[in-house]
C-alpha positions as CSV (number, residue, x, y, z in Angstrom):
1,X,183.9,-75.2,-230.3
2,X,183.3,-73.8,-227.3
3,X,179.9,-73.4,-225.9
4,X,179.1,-69.5,-224.4
5,X,176.8,-70.2,-222.7
6,X,176.9,-69.7,-218.3
7,X,174.2,-71.6,-216.8
8,X,173.2,-70.7,-212.9
9,X,171.9,-72.8,-210.6
10,X,169.9,-71.4,-207.3
11,X,169.5,-73.6,-205.1
12,X,167.2,-72.7,-202.0
13,X,166.1,-73.8,-198.7
14,X,162.4,-73.9,-198.3
15,X,162.3,-75.1,-194.6
16,X,162.1,-71.2,-193.1
17,X,159.4,-70.0,-195.7
18,X,157.8,-73.3,-194.7
19,X,157.7,-73.0,-191.1
20,X,156.4,-69.4,-191.2
21,X,153.9,-70.2,-193.6
22,X,152.8,-72.4,-191.3
23,X,152.8,-70.1,-188.4
24,X,151.0,-68.0,-190.3
25,X,148.2,-70.4,-191.6
26,X,148.0,-71.8,-187.3
27,X,147.7,-68.0,-186.7
28,X,144.9,-67.4,-188.9
29,X,143.0,-70.5,-187.6
30,X,142.9,-69.0,-183.9
31,X,141.8,-65.9,-185.4
32,X,138.6,-68.2,-186.9
33,X,138.2,-70.5,-183.8
34,X,138.3,-66.5,-182.1
35,X,135.3,-65.3,-184.8
36,X,133.6,-68.5,-184.3
37,X,133.4,-68.1,-180.7
38,X,132.5,-64.6,-180.3
39,X,129.5,-65.3,-183.2
40,X,128.4,-67.8,-180.8
41,X,128.3,-65.3,-177.5
42,X,126.2,-62.6,-179.8
43,X,123.9,-65.6,-181.1
44,X,123.6,-66.4,-177.2
45,X,123.5,-63.1,-176.4
46,X,120.6,-62.2,-178.6
47,X,118.4,-64.7,-177.5
48,X,119.3,-64.1,-173.8
49,X,118.0,-60.1,-174.8
50,X,115.2,-62.1,-177.0
51,X,114.3,-64.2,-174.1
52,X,114.2,-61.2,-171.5
53,X,112.0,-59.0,-173.5
54,X,109.0,-61.8,-173.9
55,X,109.9,-62.2,-170.5
56,X,109.2,-58.6,-169.6
57,X,106.1,-58.6,-171.8
58,X,104.7,-62.0,-169.9
59,X,105.3,-59.9,-166.3
60,X,103.3,-57.0,-167.8
61,X,100.9,-59.3,-169.0
62,X,100.5,-61.1,-165.2
63,X,100.2,-58.0,-163.6
64,X,97.2,-56.4,-166.2
65,X,95.7,-60.2,-164.8
66,X,96.1,-59.6,-161.4
67,X,95.3,-56.1,-161.2
68,X,91.7,-56.7,-163.2
69,X,90.8,-59.7,-161.0
70,X,91.1,-57.7,-157.6
71,X,89.0,-54.9,-159.7
72,X,86.6,-57.7,-160.1
73,X,87.0,-58.8,-156.1
74,X,86.3,-55.4,-155.5
75,X,83.6,-55.0,-157.3
76,X,82.0,-58.1,-156.2
77,X,82.6,-58.0,-152.5
78,X,81.1,-54.4,-153.2
79,X,78.0,-55.9,-155.0
80,X,77.3,-58.5,-151.3
81,X,77.3,-55.7,-149.6
82,X,75.0,-54.4,-151.5
83,X,72.6,-56.7,-152.6
84,X,71.2,-56.7,-148.9
85,X,70.6,-52.8,-149.0
86,X,68.9,-52.8,-152.5
87,X,66.4,-56.1,-151.7
88,X,65.8,-54.1,-147.8
89,X,65.1,-51.2,-150.6
90,X,62.6,-52.9,-152.7
91,X,60.8,-54.7,-149.7
92,X,59.8,-51.0,-148.4
93,X,58.8,-49.6,-152.4
94,X,56.6,-52.6,-152.3
């Protein structure tokens, strides 16, 4: 008896597919590295902005302290100038 079954064998060379897959994986790794660099740059930028805001607040505080110091010095100088006159006025009134 003759066997009516026909067998077909297909052979494929997977080398081009493997090469394309390897190329795709390398591109994905490259994109992943670039995204990591961008994330690190963004974190650094946020840190710098936070430090800048902190420095701005510190500069404002220093300006306020200098303003108060200048007012106190002016008041102290005014008091020193007026003190001899006050003593003189007190001695005249007595």
